[in-house]
C-alpha positions as CSV (number, residue, x, y, z in Angstrom):
1,M,-111.8,85.9,38.6
2,S,-111.8,81.7,38.1
3,R,-116.1,80.5,37.2
4,S,-117.5,78.6,40.3
5,R,-118.0,74.9,39.2
6,S,-120.8,74.6,40.4
7,S,-124.7,74.8,38.8
8,P,-125.8,78.6,39.1
9,D,-129.4,76.2,39.1
10,R,-128.2,75.4,42.9
11,A,-127.6,77.0,45.7
12,E,-124.6,76.0,47.3
13,A,-124.3,74.4,50.3
14,P,-122.6,76.8,53.0
15,P,-119.9,75.7,54.9
16,R,-120.7,74.1,58.4
17,G,-119.3,74.5,61.6
18,A,-119.5,71.1,63.9
19,A,-122.2,72.2,66.1
20,E,-124.1,72.4,62.9
21,R,-123.3,68.8,61.4
22,T,-124.4,67.3,64.9
23,R,-127.7,69.2,65.2
24,L,-128.3,67.6,61.4
25,Y,-126.9,64.2,61.6
26,L,-126.8,63.2,65.2
27,P,-130.6,62.8,65.6
28,F,-130.9,60.6,62.6
29,L,-127.2,59.2,63.8
30,L,-128.9,57.7,67.2
31,L,-132.1,57.1,65.2
32,A,-130.1,53.9,63.2
33,I,-128.3,52.9,66.0
34,V,-131.4,52.1,67.5
35,V,-133.3,50.6,64.5
36,T,-129.7,48.4,63.6
37,F,-128.2,47.2,67.3
38,T,-132.3,46.4,68.4
39,D,-131.7,42.7,69.2
40,L,-129.0,42.6,66.6
41,G,-127.6,39.4,68.2
42,G,-130.5,37.9,69.7
43,R,-131.8,36.2,66.6
44,S,-129.8,32.4,65.5
45,V,-128.2,33.4,62.2
46,H,-130.3,31.2,59.5
47,D,-131.7,31.0,56.4
48,M,-129.5,29.2,54.0
49,D,-127.8,32.1,52.5
50,V,-127.3,34.2,55.8
51,P,-125.2,31.8,58.0
52,R,-122.5,31.1,55.2
53,G,-120.4,34.1,56.3
54,A,-120.4,33.3,60.0
55,A,-119.8,29.5,59.0
56,L,-116.5,30.5,56.7
57,A,-115.3,33.5,59.5
58,R,-115.3,30.3,62.2
59,E,-114.0,27.7,60.0
60,M,-111.1,30.4,58.6
61,I,-110.3,30.7,62.4
62,Q,-110.1,27.1,63.1
63,S,-107.9,26.4,59.9
64,G,-105.6,29.1,59.8
65,H,-106.5,29.8,56.0
66,W,-107.2,34.1,56.0
67,L,-105.9,34.1,52.2
68,V,-108.4,31.3,50.6
69,P,-111.4,31.2,52.4
70,R,-112.5,27.8,52.8
71,L,-116.3,25.8,53.9
72,A,-116.9,22.6,55.2
73,G,-113.0,22.0,54.2
74,E,-113.9,23.3,50.1
75,V,-112.5,26.1,49.0
76,Y,-114.8,29.0,48.7
77,V,-115.4,31.2,45.1
78,N,-118.0,32.8,45.7
79,K,-117.0,36.3,46.8
80,P,-113.2,37.9,48.0
81,P,-112.8,38.2,51.5
82,L,-113.2,41.3,53.7
83,Y,-116.6,40.7,55.4
84,I,-115.2,37.2,55.9
85,W,-112.3,38.8,57.7
86,L,-114.3,41.7,59.5
87,V,-116.4,39.1,61.5
88,A,-113.4,36.8,61.8
89,L,-110.5,39.3,63.3
90,P,-112.7,40.4,66.2
91,S,-114.3,36.5,67.1
92,V,-110.5,35.7,68.0
93,L,-110.0,38.4,69.8
94,A,-113.5,37.4,71.7
95,G,-113.6,33.4,71.4
96,D,-115.8,33.1,69.1
97,V,-117.7,33.5,65.9
98,T,-121.6,34.3,67.7
99,P,-125.0,36.3,65.4
100,F,-123.7,39.4,66.7
101,R,-120.1,39.6,65.7
102,A,-121.3,38.0,62.5
103,R,-123.8,40.8,61.9
104,L,-121.7,43.4,63.4
105,P,-119.9,44.3,59.3
106,A,-123.5,44.8,58.5
107,A,-125.1,46.9,61.1
108,L,-121.9,49.3,61.1
109,A,-122.3,49.8,56.8
110,L,-125.5,51.1,57.2
111,L,-124.6,53.6,59.7
112,A,-122.2,55.0,57.6
113,R,-125.0,54.3,54.6
114,V,-127.3,56.5,56.2
115,L,-125.1,59.5,56.9
116,V,-123.1,59.7,53.8
117,A,-126.7,59.2,52.2
118,M,-127.5,62.7,53.9
119,G,-123.8,64.4,53.1
120,W,-123.9,63.5,49.2
121,A,-128.0,65.1,49.5
122,R,-126.9,68.1,51.4
123,G,-124.2,68.3,49.0
124,R,-126.2,68.1,45.7
125,T,-128.8,70.4,46.9
126,G,-127.5,72.7,49.8
127,S,-130.4,71.8,52.1
128,D,-131.0,70.3,55.2
129,T,-134.3,69.5,54.5
130,V,-133.2,67.2,51.9
131,A,-130.2,65.3,53.6
132,R,-133.3,64.5,56.3
133,I,-135.5,63.0,54.3
134,T,-133.0,61.3,52.4
135,G,-131.9,59.8,56.3
136,L,-135.6,59.0,57.0
137,L,-136.7,57.2,53.6
138,L,-133.6,55.1,54.4
139,L,-134.3,54.1,57.8
140,S,-138.1,53.3,56.7
141,T,-137.1,51.1,53.8
142,L,-137.6,47.6,55.2
143,V,-135.3,46.0,52.7
144,F,-132.5,48.5,53.7
145,V,-133.0,48.1,57.5
146,W,-133.0,44.1,56.8
147,L,-129.8,43.8,54.9
148,G,-128.1,45.4,57.8
149,R,-129.0,43.7,60.2
150,E,-128.4,40.3,58.1
151,A,-124.6,38.7,58.1
152,K,-125.2,39.1,54.4
153,L,-122.1,40.9,52.8
154,D,-124.4,42.6,50.6
155,M,-124.9,46.4,52.7
156,L,-120.8,46.6,53.1
157,A,-120.4,46.2,49.6
158,A,-123.2,48.4,48.9
159,T,-121.9,50.8,51.5
160,L,-118.2,51.0,49.9
161,G,-119.3,51.3,46.5
162,F,-121.8,54.0,47.2
163,S,-119.2,55.9,49.4
164,G,-117.1,55.5,46.9
165,A,-119.3,57.5,44.1
166,A,-120.6,60.1,46.6
167,L,-116.4,61.4,46.8
168,L,-116.2,61.0,43.2
169,D,-119.2,63.0,42.6
170,A,-118.2,65.9,44.7
171,A,-115.2,66.2,42.8
172,A,-116.5,66.3,39.5
173,H,-118.1,69.4,40.4
174,G,-115.6,70.9,42.5
175,R,-116.8,70.2,45.9
176,A,-114.3,67.3,47.3
177,P,-111.4,67.5,49.0
178,P,-107.7,67.8,48.2
179,R,-106.2,63.8,46.7
180,H,-109.9,62.6,46.9
181,H,-109.2,60.1,44.7
182,L,-106.7,58.6,47.3
183,W,-110.2,57.9,49.7
184,A,-112.1,57.2,47.1
185,G,-109.7,54.4,44.8
186,L,-109.3,53.0,49.1
187,L,-113.7,52.9,49.1
188,L,-114.1,51.1,45.7
189,G,-111.1,48.7,46.4
190,L,-112.6,47.8,49.2
191,A,-116.2,47.1,47.6
192,L,-114.1,45.5,45.1
193,L,-112.5,42.9,48.0
194,T,-116.3,42.5,49.3
195,K,-118.5,41.5,46.0
196,G,-115.9,42.0,43.0
197,P,-115.7,44.0,40.0
198,L,-119.3,44.8,39.6
199,V,-119.1,47.1,42.7
200,L,-116.5,49.6,40.0
201,L,-119.5,50.0,37.6
202,V,-121.3,52.3,39.9
203,P,-119.0,55.7,40.5
204,V,-118.9,55.5,36.9
205,V,-122.7,55.3,35.7
206,V,-123.0,58.1,38.4
207,L,-120.4,60.3,36.7
208,L,-121.4,59.6,33.6
209,V,-125.2,59.8,34.2
210,G,-125.7,61.5,37.0
211,G,-124.1,65.0,36.4
212,E,-126.0,67.8,37.7
213,P,-127.5,71.0,34.9
214,G,-125.2,71.7,32.7
215,S,-122.0,70.1,33.5
216,D,-120.6,68.1,31.3
217,P,-120.1,64.3,31.5
218,W,-116.5,63.8,30.1
219,T,-115.1,67.0,32.1
220,R,-117.0,64.8,35.3
221,L,-114.9,62.4,34.6
222,K,-111.6,64.4,34.1
223,R,-111.5,66.4,37.5
224,A,-112.5,63.0,39.3
225,R,-109.6,61.7,37.7
226,I,-111.5,58.4,37.4
227,G,-108.9,56.5,36.0
228,R,-106.3,57.5,38.6
229,T,-109.6,56.6,41.0
230,L,-110.1,52.8,39.3
231,G,-106.3,51.4,39.1
232,L,-106.2,52.3,42.8
233,A,-108.6,50.3,43.4
234,V,-107.3,47.5,41.3
235,L,-104.3,47.9,43.0
236,V,-105.8,47.0,46.5
237,G,-107.8,44.3,45.3
238,L,-105.0,42.6,43.9
239,A,-103.1,43.8,46.7
240,W,-104.7,40.2,48.5
241,F,-105.2,38.6,45.2
242,V,-101.9,38.4,44.0
243,P,-100.9,36.0,47.3
244,A,-104.4,34.3,46.8
245,L,-103.7,33.1,43.5
246,V,-99.9,31.8,44.6
247,Q,-101.8,29.8,47.8
248,G,-104.6,28.6,45.9
249,G,-103.0,28.2,42.3
250,S,-104.8,29.1,38.7
251,A,-107.8,26.7,39.6
252,Y,-108.6,29.0,42.3
253,G,-108.0,31.9,40.0
254,E,-110.3,30.5,37.1
255,A,-112.8,30.0,39.1
256,L,-113.7,32.8,41.4
257,L,-113.2,35.3,37.6
258,L,-114.5,33.4,35.2
259,D,-116.0,29.5,35.9
260,Q,-118.8,31.8,38.8
261,A,-118.9,35.0,36.2
262,A,-119.7,32.1,33.4
263,T,-122.4,30.2,35.4
264,R,-124.3,33.0,36.2
265,L,-124.6,34.4,32.9
266,A,-125.8,31.4,31.8
267,G,-128.4,31.5,34.3
268,A,-127.1,28.5,36.2
269,G,-125.7,29.9,39.4
270,N,-127.4,30.3,42.7
271,H,-128.8,34.3,41.7
272,L,-131.3,33.3,38.9
């Protein structure tokens, strides 16, 4: 008989039917919708950092430069373009960028983050109570909710990286679905397209230091297929970066990957 991969100190979460999942998650989803979408488009997009995504999306639509974003006519090298695309695409169909559409990707990411966190908490502990506390903690944390209600890419990047890490953590402890590394790689690749290479550290750290009692870090990395997952994530990023490099030239690649990192490490960037 094969041994269970779960820790003996942890009660395994029993399988759930659709009705049970609905009872657990639906109240928190509804609460998150109210907290997130109330007056989401009623405020103007302001602050020195917040309107940047909206301005980039509008210029992307007007200029037709979808691979290499531009701001006031200048090539924008601070971040990859996924958040800008998610603002620009529905805005093309609707006619223009609005405060609501500029904030929508972050708002949807907040909803997903709450549900993923609840699922991860329940998977780790087997407790519906812990899952509910997790949801309440997130929805009552001011900075967390604020990031989901502003036109900033941070919530989207964090949710994609967090979701990939949750899936890999489940795989490391024997609870992931088949081909988990494909889904995790896609999520982390999209996170890479939102905020850059730093997000790939999140799942590695979780697997190395966040294991359940009695589990070995190297075994967790092997079960999670971390090499395949990160390789797929990089391929997703390259699917945009290579064509963007062809269009923007080597100077664009150097500015995005090297110059920006050197500037921030020197303490001279906009994130002091």
